[in-house]
N, C-alpha and C positions, 0 to 999 in steps of 0.2 A: 593367519596365525600359523606358525610352524608346528608340525605334528609332534606330539610328545612333550612340548615345552609348557611347563606349568606356569612360568613367569615370562614376561617379554624379554626377548634377547636384546641386551644392551650394546651389542657389539656392532659390527659393520651393517648388519641387516636391519637394525632397529629403525633407522630413519625411514627406510623403505616401508617397513611394517606400519609405522605410524601414519605415513602418507597414505598408504593403501586404506587404513582404517577410516581416515577422514574422508577420503574419496568415496568410499562406500556409503558413508553417512550423509554426505552433502551433495553428491552428484545425483540428480533425480531425472527421471524419465517424464518429460512433459509433452503434451500434444503440440503439433506445429511443425512446420518444415524444418529440416536440419539447419537452414540458413538463418533462422530467426530465434531458435530456442535459446541459445546462449546469450545473445545480447538482450533478449527478453528477460532472462533471469537477472542480468545486470541492471536493467531498467527497474526491476523490483527492488533490488538492493539500493539503488539511487533513491527510489521513492520512499523507502522506509527510513533512510538516513535523513531525508528531508523532514519526515515526521519527528524524528529524534531531535532535530534542530528546534522544532516548535516547542517541544516540552523542555528542552535544555534552556532555551531563552526565557521560558516562563519561570523556571525554577531558580535561574541565576539572578533574577531581578533584585532581590534584597541585598546583593553584593555590589550592585552598580549604582553609583551616585553621579557619575559624569553625564551631563546631558547629552553629549555627542555619542557616547557609547550606548546610552539608553535608546537613542533614536535608531542607531545601527542595529541594536538588538531587536528592536520592534520590527525593523525592515526585514531582518532574517526571519523573524516569526512569520511575517506576512507571506514571504517567499516559500518558507517551509511548509505552509498549508497546502501548497500545490502537490505535495507527495501523495495525498489521498486521491486527488483528481487523476494523477497518473495511474494509480491502482485501478480506478474506474475505467479508464481508456483500455488497459490491458485486459481487464475482465470483459468488458464489451467486445473486444476482439476475439478472445478465446472461447467464450461461451457461445456467442453467435456463430462463430466458425464451426464449433463442434456440432451444433444443431443443424447447420446447413450441410455439413458433410455426411451425415447419416441419420436416419430416423431413430428417434429415442423416445420410448414410452415415458410419459411425464412422471409416473411414480418411480420408475428407476432413475431418471434424471434427478429428481429432487432427492432421492435416497443418497445419491453420490454427493450432491451438494451439502446435505445435512452431515453426512460423514466427514466432509471436508472441513466444516466449520465447527461442529459442536465438540469433539473431544478436547481440543486445546482450549476452546472458549469455556467449557464447563469447568476445567480445572482452575482457570484464572477467575472465573465467576465465583467459584466456592471460596478461593483465597480472599477475594474482596468481601464476601459475606462474612467470613470469619473475622476479618480485620475490622468490619464495621461494628461487631460486637466487642472486640478486644479494645478498639480505640473509638468509642462512640462519638467523641468530639471531631473526629476526622471523617466520619462516615456520612452517608447520605440517606440512611434508612429513616422512614417516619417513626415516630415514638410508639404509636399504637399498633397493635398486632395486625389488625385487619389491613390498614393501609400499607403496612410494611410488607405483608404477604402479597398484596396486589402489585406493589412496586417491584418486588422481586420476580413475580411472574411475568410482568411486562418487560423487564430487562432480559429475562431468560428467553423470551419469545422474540427478542431483537426488535421491540417496537420503538425504543427511543431513537430519534433521528428523524424519520418521517412523521412521527407523532411528538407533540410538545411534552416530552418526559425527559427529565434529566437522567442521563446514563449513569449507572453504577460504575462501569468501566468507561473512563472518559472517552476512549477511542472507539467504543462499540457502536456509536451512532452511525458509522459508515456501514456497519453490517446490516443495518435496517435497509440502506440503499441497495446493498448487494442482493439481499433477500428479495426485495421488490423487483429488481431486475431478473432474478432467477425465476420468479413466478410469472412475470409478464412476457418475457421474450419467447419461451416455448409456445404460449398461447397465440402470440402474433404470428410465429412461424406456421403454425397449423391453420389458424383462422383465415389468414390471408394468402395461404399456400405459397409461402415465399420461395420455397425450393423449386417451385414450377414457374416462377416469374423471371423475366429477363433482368439482367443486372441493372439496366437503365431504369426500369420500374422500381426496383428496390431502392436504388440510390435517390430517385426523386421522392419516393415516399418518406424515407428517413430524413432527407433534406428538409421536406415540408415539416415533418415532426420537430426538427431541431429549430427551425425558423419560428414556428408557431409557439414552441415552448419558450424560446428566448423573449418573444414579444409578450407573452403572457406573464413571464417572470419579471420583465422590466416594468410591467404595468401594476401588477398586484403582489409580486413576490412569489414565494413558494420554494420548493426543493429544486432549484435550478441546476444544481450539480449532478442531478440525475442525467442530464443531457451529455455529460462526459462519456456515458456508456455508448451513446450514439456516435460519438467521434470514433470509438473503437469499432463499432459496426461498419461505419463508412471506411475506416482503414482496412478492414477485412475485405470489403468489396474492391477497393482500389488495388489491393495486393493480388487478389485472385483474378481480376480482370486484366492486370498488367497496364492499368491506365497511367501509371507513374513511370513506366519503362522509358518514356521519352526523355526523362531527366537522367542525365549521366550519373554514374556512381559517385564520381568525385564531387559534382555539384550537389547531389542529394545529400551527402554528408555535410557539406558546408551549409546548406540550407537548413538542415535539421539542427545543427549546433547553433546557428544564428537564431532560429525560431525558439529554441530553448531559452536563450539568454533574453530575447525580447519578450517572450511570454512571461518569465519570471519577473522581469522588470515591470511589466504592465500591472502586476499585482500591487505595485506602490502607487499607482494613479489615484489621486484623491477624488474619485467619483463615488458619492455616497448613495445609500438606499438601494432599492431594487434595481433601478437602471444601471448602477455601477456594478452590482453583483452579475447581471445578465451580461454586461459588456465584458466583464473579466473572464467569465465562463466561455464566452464566444472566442476571445482572443486565446485563452489557454487551450481550448479545443483544437484550434488550428495549429498552435504551437506544438502540442504533444502529437497530433497527427503527423506533422512534418518531421518531428524527431524520430518517431517510431518508424516511418517509412525510410528515413535515412539509416536507421540502425538495422532494418531488415534486408540489408544488401549483402554482398559477399563478405564473408568473415575476415578476409585479408584487408579490407579497407579500414581506414583510421577510426571512423566513428563506431562501427560494429565491434572492432577490436577494443576500443576504450571500454564499452560496456560489457564485453565478454571477459574483462579482467577477473581472474579467478576469485579473489577475495570479494569482489563486488557481487559476483554471481553466487557464491556460497551464502553471503548475507541475504541475497534475493531469494534463495531456496528456503531459508528459515524466516522469511520476512513476516509470515503470519504470526508465528510465535513471538518474534521480536516485537511486532506491532501491538499485540495484546498485553504483553508483560513489561515492556521497557519502561513505560510510565511510572508503574509502581516501584520498579527497581530504582529509577531515577529519583523519585521522591524520597525514598529510604536513604539513598546516598547523600542527597542534600541535606536531609535531617541530621545525618551524622556529621556532615561538614559544618553545619551551624554550631555544633558543640565545640569543635576544635578551631573553627575560624568564624566567630560570630559576625565580624565586619571586615571589609576589605581594606579599610584604613588607607585609602588613596591609591590602592593597587588594583583598581577596577580592571584594567586591560590584562594584567597578569592573571588575575582570577578568571576572567571570562575566557581568555584563549588558553591558559594553562590547564584549567580543569575540564575543558571540552573533550580532549582526547581521553583523559582519565575516566570521565563519567561514561563516555561511549564504551570504553573497555569494560567498565564495571557492569553496565547493562547487558553486555554479551554473555555474562556468566549464567544468570538465571534463565535468560531467554534461550540460550543454546541447550540448557538442561530440559526445558520444556519442549523444545523441538525434538531432542534425541529420545526422551522418555515417553512423550505423548504424541506429538504430531507426526513424526516420521513413522512410527509403527502402526498408528491407528488411522491416519488420514491420507497417507501417501503411498502410492505403489512403488515398491522397491525396484531398482534398476535390475534388469535381467543379467545374470552373469555371462 
């Protein structure tokens, strides 16, 4: 801001001032090497856009009557579900990397994780609780006071997801997986003395964990998507050891992009039951491993440059706020749409494709407000001037 100016200058300096403001708000200081921070932010933006696609294709269904477009929408829905898995891979990489880089007392580590998760989550949680009372027909609260309090406590403690509890906030099931990882990985690092082990030992150990977990999940089911964190751990080990340096930069980018496409298309394979879930997680783990290793190369290369695109990075930097709140904003927007456009009347494709960018833009308004008012000041460390 210019000194002495009580209102923004609307002259030649205004664009620069506005640009500087947004850069201060959306450029964050994250852990990791300089070569991978920006594409990692873009990967987060890509992941949260995939999650948006899941909820958009769900909400737009009443306006789709054409069988072919309905099938296409369902395919997009299945592909969009991979966004959460990409978040898990990136979390696995970053959290494990931070624990391997320096000793961290468990209480201090968990305090930082709680500070990262709970401010924005609490605001959205309270909004859902308030709406449950204002719109009981749309809510999930049990009618009786005792079960309702128990349900709210379970949700606030992030139990839905790993436990068979319907989440109050639809997307919050994944936070249960994140919290499980936060609790387990520091314990493993200390108990197994992982910082003192050779790289080969650590890779073999986590490789065995991944294979055993996949076989168990294929046999009896269970939270197989937890293994996406292991993909992030192995990615960290590969990056630190230079095991992938033999792959040229150009080939690495091509391999990463091809892996992304094939991994997403694999989600459409008609493999039912636990074996299908395990197989898809195995394929997607490899795909995101290769995608990320292709992105964590020189910034001047095409693939890292693609994911370092500024709007995608800024979406990635506010991805947690967007993730928590966009579903509620999207539902409200479609409820309003139902009033002005109750049916598509043969305009299925126009509604589907025409409203997609509009709805995405609408969801950015409350989610950006949550990021700027709550997540940014309370959970994220500002960039040093």
